[in-house]
C-alpha positions in Angstrom: -36.4 -43.8 2.7 -39.8 -45.0 3.9 -42.0 -46.7 1.2 -44.5 -43.9 1.2 -43.0 -40.5 2.2 -45.3 -37.6 2.6 -44.9 -35.3 -0.4 -45.0 -31.7 0.9 -45.7 -28.6 -1.2 -46.3 -25.0 -0.4 -47.7 -22.0 -2.1 -47.0 -18.5 -0.9 -49.5 -15.8 -1.8 -48.0 -12.3 -2.3 -50.5 -9.4 -2.2 -49.0 -6.0 -1.9 -52.6 -4.6 -2.0 -53.3 -6.4 1.3 -56.3 -4.4 2.7 -54.7 -3.0 5.8 -51.3 -2.1 4.4 -50.6 1.5 3.4 -48.3 2.4 0.5 -45.6 3.8 2.8 -45.2 0.4 4.3 -44.3 -1.3 1.0 -40.5 -1.1 1.5 -40.8 -2.6 4.9 -43.1 -5.3 3.5 -40.7 -6.2 0.8 -37.8 -6.3 3.2 -39.5 -8.3 6.0 -41.7 -10.7 3.9 -40.9 -10.9 0.2 -37.1 -11.1 0.3 -36.9 -13.7 3.1 -39.2 -15.9 1.1 -36.8 -15.9 -1.9 -33.7 -16.2 0.3 -35.2 -19.3 2.0 -36.1 -20.9 -1.4 -32.6 -20.3 -2.8 -30.7 -21.4 0.4 -32.5 -24.7 0.7 -33.4 -25.2 -3.0 -37.0 -25.4 -2.1 -39.6 -25.9 -4.8 -42.1 -23.3 -3.5 -45.1 -22.2 -5.5 -45.0 -18.4 -5.5 -48.2 -16.6 -6.5 -48.8 -12.9 -7.2 -51.3 -10.9 -9.2 -50.1 -8.8 -12.1 -50.6 -5.7 -10.1 -48.5 -6.9 -7.3 -45.6 -7.7 -9.7 -45.9 -4.3 -11.3 -45.8 -2.6 -8.0 -42.8 -4.7 -6.8 -41.0 -4.0 -10.0 -41.4 -0.2 -9.4 -40.1 -0.5 -5.9 -37.4 -3.2 -6.2 -36.4 -4.6 -9.6 -33.8 -6.8 -8.0 -36.5 -8.7 -6.3 -38.3 -9.3 -9.6 -34.9 -10.5 -11.1 -34.5 -12.9 -8.3 -38.0 -14.2 -8.7 -37.5 -14.6 -12.4 -34.4 -16.8 -11.8 -36.0 -18.9 -9.1 -39.0 -19.6 -11.3 -37.3 -20.1 -14.6 -33.9 -21.7 -13.8 -34.2 -22.3 -10.0 -36.4 -24.7 -8.0 -39.6 -22.6 -7.7 -42.7 -22.4 -9.7 -44.7 -19.2 -10.4 -48.4 -19.5 -9.8 -50.8 -17.2 -11.6 -54.1 -15.5 -10.6 -54.9 -12.6 -12.8 -54.1 -8.9 -13.0 -56.0 -8.1 -9.7 -57.2 -10.1 -6.8 -60.9 -10.0 -7.7 -63.6 -12.4 -6.4 -64.5 -14.3 -9.5 -68.0 -15.6 -8.6 -69.1 -12.1 -7.8 -68.1 -10.3 -11.0 -69.2 -10.7 -14.7 -67.6 -13.4 -16.7 -66.2 -10.9 -19.2 -64.4 -9.1 -16.3 -62.9 -12.5 -15.1 -61.7 -13.2 -18.7 -60.1 -9.7 -18.9 -58.5 -10.1 -15.5 -56.8 -13.4 -16.5 -55.7 -12.1 -19.9 -54.2 -8.9 -18.4 -52.5 -10.9 -15.7 -50.7 -12.9 -18.4 -49.6 -9.8 -20.1 -47.8 -8.7 -17.0 -46.3 -12.2 -16.3 -44.9 -12.4 -19.8 -43.5 -8.8 -19.6 -41.8 -9.2 -16.2 -41.1 -13.0 -16.0 -41.0 -14.0 -19.6 -43.6 -16.8 -19.4 -47.2 -17.6 -18.7 -47.9 -19.7 -15.6 -49.9 -22.9 -16.1 -51.4 -23.3 -12.6 -53.6 -20.6 -11.0 -54.5 -20.0 -7.4 -58.2 -19.2 -7.2 -58.4 -15.7 -5.7 -59.2 -15.9 -1.9 -60.1 -19.6 -2.7 -63.6 -18.5 -3.7 -64.5 -21.1 -6.3 -67.5 -21.6 -8.5 -68.1 -24.1 -11.3 -68.6 -21.3 -13.8 -65.0 -20.2 -13.4 -63.5 -23.4 -14.9 -64.1 -22.3 -18.5 -62.5 -18.9 -17.8 -59.3 -20.6 -16.5 -59.2 -23.1 -19.4 -59.6 -20.4 -22.0 -56.7 -18.4 -20.4 -54.5 -21.5 -20.9 -54.3 -22.7 -17.3 -54.1 -26.5 -16.9 -54.8 -26.6 -13.2 -56.3 -24.5 -10.3 -55.5 -24.5 -6.6 -58.7 -24.8 -4.4 -59.6 -25.5 -0.8 -60.1 -29.1 0.2 -61.9 -28.8 3.5 -64.7 -26.6 2.2 -65.1 -28.6 -1.0 -65.3 -31.9 1.0 -67.6 -30.4 3.6 -70.9 -31.0 1.7 -69.7 -34.2 -0.1 -70.0 -37.1 2.4 -69.8 -39.5 -0.5 -66.2 -38.5 -1.3 -63.3 -40.7 -0.2 -61.2 -38.9 2.3 -58.1 -40.1 0.5 -59.0 -37.9 -2.4 -57.8 -34.9 -0.4 -54.2 -36.1 -0.7 -54.0 -36.3 -4.5 -54.8 -34.2 -7.5 -58.4 -34.5 -8.8 -60.4 -33.0 -11.7 -62.8 -30.2 -11.1 -65.8 -30.4 -13.4 -68.3 -27.7 -14.5 -72.0 -28.5 -15.1 -71.4 -28.1 -18.9 -68.6 -30.8 -19.0 -65.6 -28.5 -18.8 -62.7 -30.0 -16.8 -59.6 -28.7 -15.1 -57.1 -30.4 -12.8 -57.4 -29.4 -9.1 -54.5 -29.2 -6.7 -55.7 -29.0 -3.1 -55.0 -26.3 -0.6 -55.9 -26.9 3.1 -57.2 -24.2 5.4 -56.3 -26.1 8.6 -52.8 -26.9 7.3 -51.9 -23.3 6.5 -53.4 -22.1 9.9 -51.2 -24.7 11.7 -48.2 -23.5 9.7 -48.8 -19.9 10.7 -49.3 -20.9 14.4 -45.9 -22.7 14.3 -44.2 -19.6 12.7 -45.9 -17.3 15.3 -44.7 -19.5 18.2 -48.1 -20.9 19.2 -46.8 -24.4 18.3 -43.4 -25.9 19.0 -41.5 -27.7 16.3 -42.2 -31.2 17.6 -45.9 -30.4 17.9 -46.0 -29.2 14.3 -44.1 -32.2 13.0 -46.5 -34.4 15.0 -49.3 -32.8 13.2 -47.7 -33.6 9.8 -47.0 -37.2 10.9 -50.8 -37.7 11.4 -51.1 -37.3 7.6 -49.0 -40.3 6.8 -50.8 -43.0 4.9 -50.4 -46.5 3.5 -50.4 -45.1 0.0 -48.5 -42.1 -1.4 -50.0 -38.8 -0.3 -49.3 -35.2 -1.1 -49.9 -32.5 1.5 -50.0 -28.7 1.2 -48.2 -27.4 4.3 -48.9 -23.8 3.2 -51.2 -22.0 0.9 -51.8 -18.5 2.1 -50.3 -15.0 2.8 -46.6 -14.4 2.7 -47.3 -11.2 4.6 -48.2 -13.2 7.7 -44.5 -13.6 8.8 -42.4 -11.0 10.6 -44.9 -8.4 9.7 -48.1 -7.1 11.3 -50.4 -4.7 9.5 -52.3 -3.6 12.5 -55.5 -5.1 11.1 -56.6 -6.5 14.4 -56.2 -5.2 17.9 -55.7 -8.8 19.0 -52.8 -9.5 16.7 -49.9 -11.3 18.3 -46.6 -9.6 18.7 -44.0 -10.8 16.1 -42.2 -13.7 17.6 -38.9 -12.5 19.1 -37.1 -15.5 17.6 -38.0 -14.3 14.1 -40.7 -16.0 12.2 -38.7 -16.6 9.1 -36.0 -18.0 11.3 -38.5 -20.4 12.8 -39.6 -21.4 9.3 -36.0 -21.9 8.2 -35.5 -24.2 11.2 -38.7 -26.1 10.2 -37.6 -26.6 6.6 -34.1 -27.6 7.6 -35.6 -30.3 9.9 -38.0 -31.6 7.3 -35.4 -31.8 4.6 -33.2 -34.0 6.8 -36.1 -36.4 7.5 -36.6 -39.1 4.8 -40.2 -39.3 5.8 -40.8 -36.1 4.0 -40.1 -35.0 0.4 -40.7 -31.6 -1.1 -42.3 -31.2 -4.5 -43.7 -28.3 -6.5 -47.4 -27.8 -7.3 -46.7 -29.0 -10.9 -45.1 -32.2 -9.5 -48.3 -32.8 -7.5 -50.1 -33.1 -10.9 -47.6 -35.9 -11.8 -49.4 -38.1 -9.2 -52.7 -38.0 -11.2 -52.5 -41.6 -12.3 -52.2 -43.0 -8.7 -55.2 -44.8 -7.2 -57.6 -42.3 -5.7 -56.3 -39.5 -8.0 -58.0 -38.1 -11.1 -61.6 -38.4 -10.0 -64.0 -36.1 -11.7 -65.6 -34.0 -9.0 -68.2 -31.3 -8.7 -66.9 -29.1 -5.9 -70.0 -26.9 -5.7 -73.3 -28.0 -3.9 -76.7 -26.3 -3.4 -75.7 -25.6 0.2 -72.4 -24.1 -0.9 -72.3 -22.9 -4.5 -69.1 -21.0 -3.7 -66.6 -23.0 -1.6 -64.2 -20.6 0.2 -61.2 -21.1 2.5 -61.2 -21.3 6.3 -64.3 -21.4 8.5 -67.9 -20.3 7.8 -67.2 -16.8 9.1 -65.0 -16.3 6.0 -67.5 -16.4 3.2 -68.4 -14.6 -0.1 -70.6 -12.0 1.5 -67.5 -10.2 3.0 -66.6 -8.9 -0.5 -70.2 -8.3 -1.7 -72.3 -6.5 1.0 -70.1 -5.8 4.1 -67.0 -3.7 4.5 -67.1 0.1 4.5 -69.5 0.2 1.6 -69.3 -2.9 -0.5 -72.7 -2.4 -2.0 -71.9 1.1 -3.1 -68.5 0.4 -4.6 -69.7 -2.9 -6.3 -72.7 -1.1 -7.7 -70.4 1.6 -9.1 -68.1 -1.0 -10.6 -71.1 -2.7 -12.3 -72.3 0.7 -13.6 -68.8 1.3 -15.1 -68.8 -2.2 -16.6 -72.2 -1.9 -18.2 -71.0 1.3 -19.9 -67.6 0.0 -21.0 -68.7 -3.3 -22.5 -70.9 -1.3 -25.0 -68.2 1.2 -26.0 -66.0 0.3 -29.0 -63.3 2.6 -27.7 -62.8 0.5 -24.5 -59.2 -0.6 -24.4 -56.9 -2.7 -22.1 -56.1 0.3 -20.0 -59.8 0.7 -19.2 -60.2 -3.0 -18.3 -57.0 -2.9 -16.2 -58.4 0.0 -14.2 -61.8 -1.7 -13.7 -60.1 -4.9 -12.5 -58.0 -2.9 -10.1 -61.1 -1.2 -8.7 -62.9 -4.5 -8.3 -60.0 -5.8 -6.2 -61.0 -7.7 -3.0 -58.9 -5.8 -0.6 -60.9 -2.6 -1.0 -63.8 -4.4 0.4 -62.5 -5.7 3.7 -60.1 -4.2 6.3 -59.0 -1.2 4.2 -57.3 1.7 6.1 -58.6 5.2 6.2 -55.9 6.5 4.0 -56.3 3.9 1.3 -60.1 4.1 1.4 -60.0 7.9 0.7 -57.7 7.4 -2.3 -59.7 4.4 -3.6 -63.0 6.2 -3.4 -61.6 9.2 -5.3 -60.1 7.0 -7.9 -63.4 5.0 -8.3 -65.6 8.1 -8.6 -63.2 9.7 -11.1 -63.2 6.7 -13.3 -67.0 6.5 -13.1 -67.2 10.1 -14.2 -65.0 9.4 -17.2 -66.9 6.3 -18.3 -70.5 7.0 -17.3 -70.7 10.8 -17.8 -73.9 10.6 -19.9 -75.5 7.7 -18.1 -78.9 8.3 -16.4 -80.6 5.7 -14.3 -83.8 5.3 -12.4 -85.5 8.2 -14.3 -88.7 6.2 -14.6 -89.1 5.6 -10.9 -91.9 7.4 -9.0 -90.0 9.4 -6.4 -93.1 10.7 -4.7 -96.9 10.9 -5.2 -96.5 14.4 -6.6 -94.6 13.0 -9.6 -97.5 10.6 -10.6 -99.7 11.8 -13.4 -103.1 11.6 -11.7 -104.7 9.2 -14.1 -106.6 6.7 -12.0 -109.2 5.4 -14.4 -110.1 4.1 -16.9 -107.6 1.2 -16.5 -106.2 -0.3 -19.7 -108.3 -3.1 -21.3 -108.1 -6.3 -19.4 -107.2 -4.6 -16.1 -109.2 -5.1 -12.9 -108.4 -3.3 -9.6 -110.4 -3.8 -6.5 -109.9 -3.1 -2.8 -111.5 -5.3 -0.1 -110.4 -4.0 3.2 -106.7 -5.2 3.7 -106.4 -6.9 0.3 -105.9 -5.1 -3.0 -106.8 -7.3 -6.0 -105.0 -6.5 -9.3 -105.7 -8.6 -12.4 -104.6 -8.5 -16.0 -105.2 -10.9 -18.9 -102.1 -12.8 -17.9 -101.6 -12.2 -14.1 -103.6 -12.0 -11.0 -102.3 -10.7 -7.7 -103.4 -10.2 -4.1 -101.5 -7.4 -2.3 -101.7 -7.0 1.5 -102.1 -3.3 2.4 -101.7 -4.0 6.1 -98.3 -5.6 5.4 -96.5 -2.9 3.3 -97.7 -4.2 -0.1 -96.5 -7.8 0.6 -97.7 -10.2 -2.0 -100.3 -12.6 -0.6 -100.6 -14.5 -3.9 -99.4 -14.1 -7.5 -100.9 -16.2 -10.3 -99.5 -16.6 -13.8 -102.7 -17.6 -15.6 -101.1 -19.3 -18.6 -98.9 -21.4 -16.4 -101.0 -22.6 -13.5 -104.4 -22.1 -11.9 -102.7 -21.9 -8.5 -100.8 -19.0 -7.0 -97.1 -19.8 -7.7 -95.8 -17.5 -5.0 -97.1 -15.4 -2.1 -97.5 -15.7 1.7 -97.5 -18.8 3.8 -99.0 -17.9 7.2 -98.0 -19.2 10.6 -99.4 -22.6 11.1 -98.9 -23.7 7.5 -96.1 -25.9 8.7 -96.7 -28.3 11.6 -93.3 -27.4 13.0 -93.0 -24.9 15.8 -89.6 -23.7 14.4 -91.3 -22.7 11.2 -94.4 -21.2 12.8 -94.0 -17.7 11.3 -95.4 -15.8 8.4 -93.3 -16.2 5.2 -94.1 -13.2 3.0 -93.1 -12.3 -0.5 -92.0 -8.9 -1.8 -91.0 -7.4 1.5 -87.9 -6.0 3.3 -86.3 -6.9 6.6 -83.5 -5.2 8.5 -81.7 -6.6 11.5 -79.0 -4.8 13.5 -77.0 -6.5 16.2 -78.7 -6.2 19.6 -81.8 -4.6 18.1 -85.3 -5.9 17.2 -85.9 -6.8 13.6 -87.6 -4.1 11.6 -89.5 -4.6 8.4 -91.7 -2.7 5.9 -94.7 -4.9 6.9 -96.8 -2.1 8.2 -100.2 -0.7 7.2 -100.1 1.5 4.1 -102.7 3.3 1.9 -101.5 2.6 -1.6 -102.2 4.8 -4.6 -103.0 2.9 -7.9 -102.3 4.9 -11.0 -102.0 4.3 -14.7 -98.7 5.3 -16.3 -99.0 8.1 -18.8 -98.0 5.8 -21.7 -100.8 3.4 -20.7 -98.4 0.5 -20.6 -98.6 -0.3 -16.9 -100.6 0.1 -13.7 -98.6 1.1 -10.7 -99.4 0.3 -7.0 -97.4 2.8 -5.0 -96.9 3.4 -1.3 -94.8 5.5 0.9 -93.6 3.5 3.9 -92.3 5.3 7.0 -90.6 2.4 8.8 -88.2 2.7 11.7 -85.2 2.3 9.5 -86.2 5.2 7.2 -88.6 6.5 4.6 -89.2 4.2 1.6 -91.1 4.4 -1.6 -92.3 1.1 -2.9 -93.9 0.4 -6.3 -95.4 -2.7 -7.9 -95.9 -2.4 -11.6 -98.3 -4.6 -13.6 -97.7 -4.5 -17.4 -100.3 -4.4 -20.0 -98.6 -6.6 -22.6 -96.1 -8.7 -20.5 -97.0 -11.4 -18.0 -94.6 -10.1 -15.3 -94.4 -7.6 -12.4 -91.8 -5.3 -11.3 -91.1 -4.4 -7.7 -89.0 -1.3 -6.9 -87.6 0.1 -3.7 -86.2 3.6 -3.1 -85.0 4.5 0.4 -84.0 8.0 1.5 -81.4 7.3 4.2 -78.7 9.5 5.6 -76.8 6.3 6.5 -77.2 2.6 6.7 -76.6 1.3 10.2 -74.6 -1.9 10.7 -76.9 -4.7 10.0 -78.4 -7.2 7.6 -80.8 -5.8 5.0 -82.6 -8.3 2.8 -85.4 -7.5 0.4 -87.5 -8.8 -2.5 -88.2 -12.2 -0.9 -90.0 -14.7 -3.1 -91.8 -17.6 -1.3 -93.0 -20.4 -3.4 -96.4 -22.0 -2.9 -95.5 -25.6 -2.2 -98.8 -27.0 -3.5 -98.0 -25.6 -7.0 -94.5 -27.2 -7.4 -93.1 -30.7 -7.7 -90.8 -31.2 -4.7 -88.7 -33.9 -6.5 -87.5 -31.6 -9.3 -87.1 -28.3 -7.4 -84.0 -26.3 -8.4 -82.3 -22.9 -8.4 -80.1 -21.6 -11.2 -77.9 -18.5 -11.7 -74.5 -17.4 -12.9 -71.6 -17.1 -10.5 -68.8 -15.5 -12.6 -69.0 -17.7 -15.6 -70.7 -17.5 -19.0 -72.9 -20.5 -18.3 -75.5 -20.7 -15.6 -75.2 -23.2 -12.7 -78.2 -25.3 -11.7 -78.7 -26.9 -8.3 -81.2 -29.6 -7.5 -82.7 -29.2 -4.1 -84.5 -32.5 -3.3 -83.2 -34.0 0.0 -81.1 -30.9 0.8 -81.2 -28.4 3.6 -80.1 -25.0 2.3 -79.8 -21.8 4.3 -77.4 -19.3 2.7 -78.6 -16.5 5.1 -77.9 -18.6 8.2 -76.4 -16.6 11.0 -73.0 -17.9 11.8 -72.4 -16.0 15.0 -73.2 -12.7 16.7 -70.7 -11.1 14.4 -71.4 -12.9 11.1 -74.9 -12.7 9.7 -74.7 -15.0 6.7 -72.6 -17.9 5.4 -73.2 -18.2 1.6 -74.7 -16.3 -1.3 -75.4 -16.3 -5.1 -73.4 -13.9 -7.3 -76.2 -13.5 -9.9 -73.5 -12.1 -12.2 -75.7 -12.0 -15.3 -78.6 -10.4 -13.3 -80.9 -13.4 -13.4 -81.8 -16.1 -10.9 -84.4 -18.8 -11.3 -86.2 -21.1 -9.0 -88.8 -23.7 -9.8 -89.4 -27.3 -10.9 -89.2 -29.3 -14.1 -92.4 -27.7 -15.5 -92.3 -24.1 -14.4 -89.7 -21.6 -13.4 -89.9 -18.3 -11.5 -87.4 -15.9 -13.1 -86.2 -12.9 -11.2 -84.1 -10.3 -12.9 -82.2 -7.6 -11.0 -80.0 -4.7 -12.3 -76.6 -5.0 -10.6 -75.8 -1.5 -11.9 -78.6 -0.1 -9.8 -77.9 -2.2 -6.7 -75.4 -5.0 -6.7 -77.5 -7.3 -4.6 -76.7 -10.9 -3.9 -79.1 -13.8 -3.6 -79.8 -16.2 -0.7 -81.7 -19.4 -1.0 -83.6 -21.1 1.9 -84.9 -24.6 1.4 -86.1 -27.2 3.8 -88.3 -30.3 3.5 -91.1 -30.5 6.1 -93.0 -33.8 6.2 -94.7 -34.0 2.8 -94.1 -30.4 1.8 -91.3 -27.9 1.7 -90.2 -24.3 2.2 -88.4 -22.7 -0.7 -87.7 -18.9 -0.9 -85.1 -16.5 -2.1 -84.2 -13.1 -0.7 -81.7 -10.5 -1.9 -79.2 -8.9 0.4 -78.0 -5.3 0.3 -76.1 -5.5 3.6 -74.6 -8.1 6.0 -72.6 -8.0 9.1 -69.0 -9.3 9.7 -65.8 -8.1 11.3 -65.1 -5.8 8.2 -68.3 -3.8 8.8 -67.5 -1.6 11.7 -69.7 1.4 11.3 -72.7 2.8 9.5 -72.4 3.4 5.7 -72.7 7.1 4.9 -75.3 7.4 2.1 -73.9 8.8 -1.2 -77.3 8.7 -2.9 -80.7 7.2 -2.4 -80.8 3.4 -2.3 -82.6 2.0 -5.3 -83.3 -1.6 -6.2 -85.5 -3.1 -8.9 -86.6 -6.7 -9.6 -88.7 -8.1 -12.4 -90.6 -11.3 -11.7 -92.0 -13.6 -14.4 -92.7 -17.2 -15.0 -91.5 -19.5 -17.8 
């Protein structure tokens, strides 16, 4: 045996809810994918990690109890190790912390019932990680998580490359720690290419040999879908034909060859953790960065927006799930069956390449559950739907209010706030002052020429909306309007209202100024028959650089955890909404899973609150330093483009979104 063999480990992810698989295909899937995996493990005594959600195991038990029995033997008495994940495959950084906790707890219930134990290592669903998830996994009893190396390493040039071959410790910003076992996107893609016949055996082994080192190394040869072998779902028109040699046959040949070579040694994921005391192992790492608060697997085209605001109607179904959640968490009668159903409905596979048949069943099930849990819930009843609904009380304004129009600018001032609103630009905010905080406008519009950089020579507005569709000109709400300013009947706020007839549809837009609170509220309602394929971002907030200290700038929000995550921006370039390709309109986002996101410096913070149960928007930060100043803004996305978004979304109801802006 060589002094330093390459330790190999593999984790096979089983997901019977795979987006493009219909229920009538389950028997074929079990026969062609799941049984061959177990046969291979038993024949060669291979210490595979085998991961499945609780729902997948329940479904498999209903279709083939013998398969469950064989899995139980392999993972309790045999060589394999069962890896957990939760009851359903939900994207943790995009859902509330309480749902993540319930999902992990309910998953354990199924694992104990069907397998007789609780797994100790978890595969992070779709490899979408956030620092806030660590506490959830720890509280569920997991001692380690499996996460992607390449994307974690991507924005950490200070990391030692050797760390990618050994277990490390993932740390939250609050000091929580959990062991991290690496998955590798390039490695599992290479493995699939070999199985599919795109690489020959000697080519693939040559790839593995390149990972030999002078010190012990562990390498994940696989960490992805079991359904990728000897089965094609029809998800892509460009899918390769199943290799005529048989893809499981090719894998058997590979494992047989590797087992005979003393340069390689197979270990289980748990045995990877036994290497934690080696040099270069056990480093305490923060996987997240300002540029990438949610590391994912694979290349940039595969990013968190695909489960948030793309698909057939991700925004609609996520908003409905949020509405159900907000109702359930307040009801003392909510039980495990209710949480199990909500976790199922929040599953990732309903948000990507779902088939027509499954979409119809899913939609009916979602709406039925919403009717059961939200029957008496009424929302948006305080929004001005049209000018006819406004009580025509224009003056006198409440004490301390001043409203004045000077051509294109509408000036509104209260005892605590002063604002300039651009009537020629769809009620965009030219400047917003919080008087108790600063004598300068903290946010507003930066006009072309503010930055001495031709690439930044555009107008950066606040409070507006943009829509871009592939191959079409960008459209916005930045058009001339004639606002109506009214006093609410209760006298608690003054409302600036405009109806905007933009090319993408009719929109009502309100800006509310409160009598007693130093904050404003911006609301949008759009009457669309459908939402075309495109990127729709709204509610932009652009900071005034002269009012903030560049060295202490940050943003902060929740991404699936109970504690917020804070990201310092000095010296960084952040562009979550960056266009990846003609087909992919963004590469990162913020989950905002407690409905609050903050941007600011050490002395002052702009706090934006959104209601995910009205519109499950996600956030996108843009930050760039320019000479002695900077550009920092946040926008909120309701729609993005990727390969899962193939057609216009048919409107089920008016689109409504609300955001409250204040300064602390």
